[in-house]
C-alpha positions as CSV (number, residue, x, y, z in Angstrom):
1,M,110.1,94.0,65.0
2,P,110.5,92.4,61.1
3,G,112.3,89.1,60.8
4,A,112.9,89.2,64.9
5,R,112.0,85.3,66.2
6,A,114.2,85.2,69.3
7,T,115.5,87.9,72.0
8,G,116.5,88.5,75.4
9,I,114.7,90.7,78.0
10,G,117.6,92.9,78.9
11,S,120.2,91.9,81.9
12,W,123.2,89.3,81.6
13,P,125.4,88.1,84.3
14,G,129.2,89.1,84.8
15,R,131.2,92.1,85.5
16,S,132.7,92.9,82.1
17,T,130.3,95.2,79.6
18,R,132.7,94.2,77.0
19,E,132.1,90.7,76.8
20,A,128.1,90.8,77.5
21,V,127.8,93.5,74.9
22,R,129.7,90.9,72.1
23,T,128.4,87.8,73.3
24,V,124.7,88.8,72.8
25,R,125.9,90.1,69.7
26,D,127.1,87.1,68.7
27,L,124.8,84.8,69.9
28,L,121.6,87.2,68.1
29,V,123.2,88.5,65.3
30,D,122.9,85.2,63.5
31,G,122.8,84.4,59.5
32,D,119.5,83.7,59.3
33,G,118.1,87.2,60.9
34,L,116.4,85.1,64.0
35,G,117.7,87.8,66.3
36,L,117.2,91.0,68.1
37,P,120.2,92.1,69.8
38,Y,120.1,94.3,72.5
39,L,122.2,96.0,74.6
40,P,122.2,94.4,78.2
41,E,122.6,95.3,81.6
42,T,125.0,94.2,83.4
43,P,124.0,94.4,87.7
44,G,126.8,92.7,88.7
45,R,128.9,95.6,88.3
46,G,127.0,97.2,91.0
47,P,124.7,99.9,91.8
48,G,124.3,102.1,88.3
49,A,124.9,99.6,86.4
50,D,121.1,98.3,87.5
51,M,117.6,98.9,86.0
52,I,116.7,101.7,88.0
53,G,120.2,102.9,88.9
54,R,120.0,103.3,84.8
55,A,117.1,104.5,84.2
56,A,117.5,107.0,87.4
57,G,121.0,108.2,85.4
58,L,118.8,109.4,82.1
59,L,116.7,111.5,84.2
60,V,117.1,115.4,83.5
61,D,117.1,118.3,85.8
62,L,116.5,115.3,88.2
63,H,119.2,114.8,90.2
64,V,119.6,111.0,92.4
65,D,122.2,109.5,95.0
66,L,122.5,106.1,96.6
67,Q,121.3,105.7,100.1
68,P,120.9,102.7,102.9
69,S,117.5,102.4,101.8
70,G,117.8,102.8,97.8
71,W,118.4,105.4,95.2
72,R,116.7,108.8,96.1
73,L,116.1,112.2,95.0
74,V,117.9,115.0,95.8
75,D,118.9,118.6,95.1
76,R,122.2,118.3,93.4
77,P,124.1,115.6,91.8
78,G,126.9,113.5,93.6
79,H,129.8,110.7,93.5
80,D,126.9,107.5,92.7
81,A,125.3,109.7,89.8
82,G,128.9,110.3,87.9
83,R,129.3,107.0,88.5
84,T,126.0,106.0,87.2
85,A,127.0,108.0,83.8
86,A,130.2,106.6,83.9
87,L,128.9,103.2,83.7
88,L,126.3,103.9,80.9
89,R,129.2,106.1,78.7
90,E,131.3,102.1,79.3
91,D,128.0,100.9,78.0
92,L,127.7,103.0,75.0
93,D,131.4,103.4,73.9
94,E,131.4,98.6,73.8
95,L,127.9,99.0,71.9
96,A,129.7,101.7,69.4
97,E,132.7,99.0,68.6
98,A,130.8,95.6,68.4
99,Y,128.3,97.0,66.1
100,D,131.0,99.0,64.0
101,G,129.1,98.7,60.5
102,Y,125.8,96.7,61.8
103,T,122.7,97.0,60.0
104,G,119.5,95.8,61.6
105,P,117.5,95.8,64.8
106,L,118.8,97.0,67.8
107,K,116.6,96.8,71.3
108,V,117.5,99.2,74.2
109,Q,116.1,98.9,77.6
110,V,114.4,101.4,80.1
111,C,113.3,101.0,83.7
112,G,109.7,102.4,82.8
113,P,108.4,105.4,84.7
114,W,106.1,103.3,86.9
115,T,108.5,100.8,88.7
116,L,111.5,103.8,88.8
117,A,108.3,106.0,90.4
118,A,107.7,102.9,92.9
119,T,111.4,102.3,93.7
120,L,113.0,106.1,93.4
121,E,112.4,107.8,97.3
122,L,111.9,112.0,97.4
123,T,114.0,113.5,99.9
124,R,111.7,112.4,103.2
125,G,111.9,109.0,102.1
126,E,108.6,108.4,101.0
127,R,108.4,106.4,97.2
128,V,108.0,108.9,94.4
129,V,104.5,107.2,93.3
130,S,102.9,108.5,96.7
131,D,103.2,112.4,95.3
132,P,101.5,113.1,91.8
133,G,103.2,116.2,91.2
134,A,106.7,114.5,92.0
135,V,105.2,111.8,89.4
136,A,104.4,114.2,86.5
137,D,108.2,115.7,86.9
138,L,109.2,111.9,87.0
139,L,107.4,111.0,84.0
140,A,108.8,114.2,82.2
141,S,112.7,113.8,82.8
142,L,112.1,110.3,82.1
143,A,110.7,111.1,78.7
144,E,113.3,113.1,77.8
145,G,116.3,111.1,79.0
146,A,115.2,108.1,77.1
147,A,114.8,110.3,74.2
148,A,118.4,111.1,74.4
149,H,119.4,107.4,75.0
150,V,117.8,106.5,71.6
151,A,119.6,109.1,69.8
152,A,123.1,108.7,71.6
153,V,122.4,104.8,70.3
154,R,121.5,106.1,66.9
155,R,124.7,108.2,66.5
156,L,126.9,105.2,67.4
157,V,125.6,102.6,65.8
158,P,123.4,104.9,62.8
159,A,122.0,102.0,60.3
160,A,120.7,100.3,63.5
161,E,116.8,100.4,63.8
162,V,116.3,101.5,67.4
163,V,113.8,99.1,69.2
164,L,112.7,100.8,72.6
165,Q,111.7,98.5,75.2
166,V,109.9,99.8,79.0
167,D,110.3,97.7,81.5
168,E,107.0,98.0,84.2
169,P,108.4,95.2,86.6
170,A,106.5,96.7,89.3
171,L,103.6,97.8,87.8
172,P,100.7,95.5,89.7
173,A,101.9,96.6,92.6
174,V,101.6,100.5,91.5
175,L,97.9,99.3,90.5
176,E,96.9,97.2,93.6
177,G,98.5,99.6,95.7
178,S,100.3,96.8,97.7
179,L,103.4,98.7,97.5
180,P,104.5,99.4,101.5
181,T,105.1,103.6,102.7
182,A,108.3,104.4,104.3
183,S,107.3,103.4,107.5
184,G,106.7,99.7,106.6
185,Y,103.7,100.3,108.4
186,G,100.7,101.4,105.3
187,R,100.5,101.2,101.4
188,V,100.9,103.4,98.8
189,R,97.4,104.6,97.6
190,A,96.9,102.6,94.2
191,V,97.3,104.7,91.1
192,D,94.3,105.2,88.6
193,A,94.8,102.6,86.0
194,Q,93.7,105.3,83.4
195,V,96.8,107.7,84.8
196,V,99.0,104.8,84.6
197,A,98.2,103.7,81.1
198,G,98.3,107.4,80.3
199,G,102.0,107.9,81.7
200,L,102.7,105.1,79.7
201,R,101.4,105.9,76.6
202,D,102.9,109.6,76.5
203,L,106.0,107.7,77.0
204,L,106.3,105.4,74.4
205,A,104.5,107.7,71.9
206,L,107.9,109.4,71.8
207,H,109.6,107.1,70.1
208,D,109.3,107.0,66.3
209,G,110.7,102.9,66.2
210,P,109.4,100.5,67.1
211,T,108.3,99.7,70.9
212,V,108.1,96.7,73.5
213,L,106.1,97.1,77.1
214,H,107.7,94.8,79.4
215,S,106.2,93.1,82.5
216,C,107.4,89.8,83.8
217,H,105.2,89.9,86.7
218,P,102.3,87.2,86.9
219,R,99.7,89.4,87.5
220,T,100.2,92.1,85.2
221,P,97.1,93.1,83.3
222,L,97.5,92.8,79.5
223,P,94.8,94.4,78.3
224,L,96.2,97.7,80.1
225,L,99.4,96.6,78.4
226,R,98.1,96.4,75.1
227,S,95.9,99.7,74.9
228,V,98.9,101.9,75.4
229,G,100.3,102.0,71.3
230,A,103.3,99.9,72.4
231,G,104.1,97.5,69.1
232,A,104.5,94.4,71.5
233,V,104.4,93.3,74.7
234,A,106.8,91.2,76.4
235,V,105.2,88.8,79.4
236,D,105.9,85.3,81.6
237,L,104.7,82.6,80.2
238,V,106.7,79.7,81.3
239,E,103.4,79.2,84.4
240,A,100.8,80.7,81.9
241,S,97.1,79.3,82.7
242,P,95.0,78.9,79.9
243,V,92.8,82.2,80.8
244,R,96.2,84.2,80.1
245,W,96.8,82.1,77.0
246,E,94.0,83.6,75.6
247,S,94.4,87.1,76.8
248,V,97.6,86.5,74.9
249,A,95.4,85.4,71.8
250,A,93.5,89.0,72.6
251,T,96.6,90.6,71.7
252,L,97.5,89.1,68.7
253,E,94.6,89.6,67.2
254,A,94.4,93.2,68.3
255,G,97.8,93.8,66.5
256,T,100.2,93.5,69.2
257,G,103.0,91.7,69.0
258,V,103.8,89.4,71.4
259,V,107.2,88.6,73.6
260,A,106.5,85.3,74.6
261,G,108.9,84.7,77.9
262,V,108.2,80.8,77.4
263,L,111.9,79.7,78.8
264,A,112.7,79.8,82.7
265,T,115.1,82.1,84.0
266,D,117.0,79.6,86.1
267,G,118.1,77.8,83.0
268,S,115.9,74.5,83.6
269,T,113.6,74.7,80.1
270,S,114.9,73.3,77.0
271,D,114.4,74.6,73.5
272,T,112.0,71.0,73.3
273,D,109.9,71.9,76.4
274,A,109.9,75.7,75.3
275,H,108.8,75.0,72.1
276,R,105.7,72.9,73.3
277,R,105.0,75.4,76.0
278,L,104.3,77.5,73.6
279,V,102.6,75.2,70.9
280,D,100.4,73.8,73.9
281,G,99.3,77.9,75.1
282,L,98.9,78.9,71.6
283,D,96.1,75.3,70.6
284,R,94.4,75.9,74.1
285,A,93.5,79.5,73.5
286,G,92.0,77.8,69.7
287,I,94.9,80.4,68.0
288,S,96.3,78.8,64.6
289,L,100.0,78.2,64.7
290,D,99.9,80.6,61.9
291,A,99.6,83.4,64.6
292,A,103.0,82.7,66.5
293,R,104.0,85.0,63.1
294,G,103.4,87.8,65.2
295,L,105.4,86.1,68.4
296,V,109.3,86.4,69.4
297,V,110.6,83.7,71.7
298,S,112.8,84.8,74.5
299,P,113.5,84.3,78.4
300,A,110.5,85.1,80.8
301,C,113.2,87.5,82.4
302,G,116.1,89.1,82.8
303,L,119.3,86.3,82.7
304,A,121.5,88.2,85.5
305,G,121.0,85.5,88.0
306,L,122.8,82.7,86.2
307,T,126.3,81.9,85.1
308,P,127.8,83.5,81.7
309,Q,127.4,79.9,80.3
310,G,124.0,79.2,81.8
311,A,122.7,82.6,80.2
312,R,124.3,81.5,76.5
313,S,122.4,78.5,76.8
314,V,119.2,80.1,77.5
315,Q,119.3,82.4,74.8
316,R,120.7,79.6,72.3
317,A,117.2,77.9,73.4
318,A,115.6,80.8,72.6
319,L,117.0,80.8,68.8
320,D,116.8,77.0,68.6
321,T,112.7,77.6,69.3
322,A,112.2,80.3,67.2
323,R,114.0,78.5,64.4
324,R,111.9,75.1,65.0
325,L,108.7,77.5,65.1
326,L,109.8,79.3,62.3
327,E,110.1,76.2,60.0
328,E,106.8,74.5,61.1
329,L,105.4,78.2,59.8
330,E,106.8,77.7,56.1
331,P,104.9,76.8,53.2
């Protein structure tokens, strides 16, 4: 992600797609080239505008419907699938208008295959992740849908360099076998780490531009994230331990970029606090400040839980932190 020093993870508060898209653009398409703008998700609009619903709507030849327990695979598309598709069209229409003539990086987020498999239900009510055959079908379908989504963004904003971010908040639960079964009395069997890595590697390899693999869970294994070929990994570092920072150091040394989530999503972190957290973490891990050239500053996760004003403040703080860091790196 050359030239980008600050970004957001994805979700944004409010019910207006236009306001969200244009606010993110105005904040991150800045004059000094520090920002990496992105297509925000606005889950406040309801089911289908959230991370899971949007990804479910991208699936090719697999259909979903919203049940009281959540999104479920069904034999034929229904009203909920149509609504999800309409919401995504609205997002893309607003993106095309807001970024008319734009040249530079532009990030889009897609729910990762393992989080989607952990959340979507089979027709009988169990999680998709419990059935290896269904997982394989889901992986192929999501890969095709994500590629089509990226192609659509490229048609609408032809001079943009599309950055694909894959979101995997449920990754630790899949690896640890801590997801409850439909009955609630058992746990879904853990998926082997090599199988998980293979699924992620296959999806990321299909994108011919920059990639980011994001998981904000504190137990997310960084060695696995950096092993699957992503250009950068995005992690929550607000309460990171020295061991976690050492893993960040190993990631940077391996040539993988890090999107450092050093701003809390409750709006409580100032740019001064974020800068101190970043510099102290690097110092404790024995990393020279120069290694920060491989860092992008961001909130720890999405900002949908804040007010629009609060989200703007956090996003500005990320930019201010990146600006201060860049000034220290200049000779």
